[in-house]
C-alpha positions in Angstrom: 0.0 0.0 0.0 1.3 3.4 -0.9 0.0 6.9 -0.5 2.0 9.5 -2.3 1.3 13.1 -1.3 2.3 16.0 -3.5 1.5 19.7 -4.3 3.0 21.5 -1.2 5.1 24.6 -1.5 5.5 28.2 -0.5 2.6 30.5 -1.0 1.7 34.0 0.2 -1.2 34.7 2.6 -4.4 34.7 0.7 -3.1 32.3 -2.0 -4.1 28.8 -3.0 -2.6 25.4 -3.3 -4.0 22.0 -4.4 -2.6 18.9 -2.7 -2.9 15.5 -4.3 -2.6 12.0 -2.8 -2.1 9.1 -5.2 -3.1 5.8 -3.8 -2.0 2.3 -4.8 -2.0 -1.2 -3.4 -5.5 -1.3 -2.1 -9.1 -0.8 -3.2 -9.3 2.9 -3.3 -13.1 3.0 -3.5 -13.4 1.2 -0.2 -11.3 3.6 1.7 -12.3 6.6 3.8 -9.8 9.3 2.9 -8.6 12.2 5.0 -6.0 14.9 5.3 -4.2 15.7 8.6 -1.5 18.3 9.3 1.3 18.9 11.8 2.7 22.3 12.5 6.1 22.7 14.1 5.9 22.0 17.8 2.3 21.0 17.6 0.3 17.8 17.7 -1.1 16.2 14.6 -4.4 17.9 13.6 -7.2 16.5 11.5 -8.2 18.7 8.6 -10.8 17.1 6.4 -12.3 13.7 5.4 -14.3 12.3 2.6 -16.4 9.1 2.6 -15.4 6.2 0.4 -18.1 7.0 -2.1 -17.6 10.7 -1.9 -21.1 11.3 -0.6 -20.1 13.2 2.6 -17.3 15.5 3.5 -16.2 16.8 6.9 -14.0 19.7 7.8 -12.3 21.1 10.9 -13.7 24.4 11.9 -10.3 26.1 11.2 -10.5 25.3 7.5 -14.2 25.1 6.7 -15.2 27.4 3.9 -11.6 27.7 2.7 -10.6 24.1 2.0 -12.3 21.5 -0.2 -11.6 17.8 -0.1 -12.4 15.6 -3.1 -11.5 12.3 -4.7 -11.3 10.8 -8.2 -12.1 7.1 -8.3 -10.7 6.7 -11.8 -7.3 8.1 -10.8 -7.2 6.7 -7.3 -6.4 10.1 -6.1 -7.5 12.3 -3.3 -7.3 16.1 -3.4 -7.3 19.1 -1.0 -7.9 22.4 -2.6 -6.8 25.1 -0.2 -7.9 28.7 -0.7 -7.4 31.9 1.3 -4.4 30.4 3.0 -3.2 31.9 6.3 0.2 31.7 8.0 -1.4 29.4 10.6 -2.0 26.8 7.8 1.7 26.3 7.6 2.4 22.6 8.4 3.3 19.2 6.9 0.2 17.8 5.4 -0.5 14.1 5.4 -3.0 12.0 3.6 -4.4 9.0 5.4 -6.9 6.2 4.7 -8.8 3.5 6.4 -12.0 1.4 6.1 -15.0 1.5 8.3 -14.3 4.6 10.3 -17.2 5.8 12.4 -18.0 9.5 12.3 -17.0 10.2 15.9 -13.5 8.8 15.2 -12.8 11.0 12.3 -10.5 13.5 14.1 -8.5 10.8 15.8 -5.2 10.0 14.0 -5.1 6.5 15.4 -8.3 5.8 13.3 -6.2 5.7 10.1 -4.4 2.6 8.9 -2.5 4.0 5.9 -0.4 7.1 5.8 1.4 9.1 3.1 4.8 10.7 3.6 3.6 14.3 4.0 4.1 17.4 1.9 5.2 20.8 3.3 2.9 23.8 3.0 4.4 27.1 4.0 2.3 30.3 4.0 4.4 33.3 4.3 5.0 36.7 2.8 
């Protein structure tokens, strides 16, 4: 199983980035997909999740209205469109996946079985 995250970089406040997470080695359509992030000196923080069939999405309050999670079943890829970026969004962003997560467990990092390697997002002028 491999999750390959990409798309990070340096962006000015107010700018946009789109992260991608290419999945292989498992049945992508069965997986509940998420993004989590870790800022320097802080704990891992859940950002957003999308159901296996794409029906429902969930967002942390800190990113709701600015970030959009999506998935492409044909490309086995998950995305995170990030708009109106703020300096406090600076972090390493990880994609994660698992099957059968209950809604109440969404924010808990231990709920995820598979993890990507992370991609750095830096928001600075």
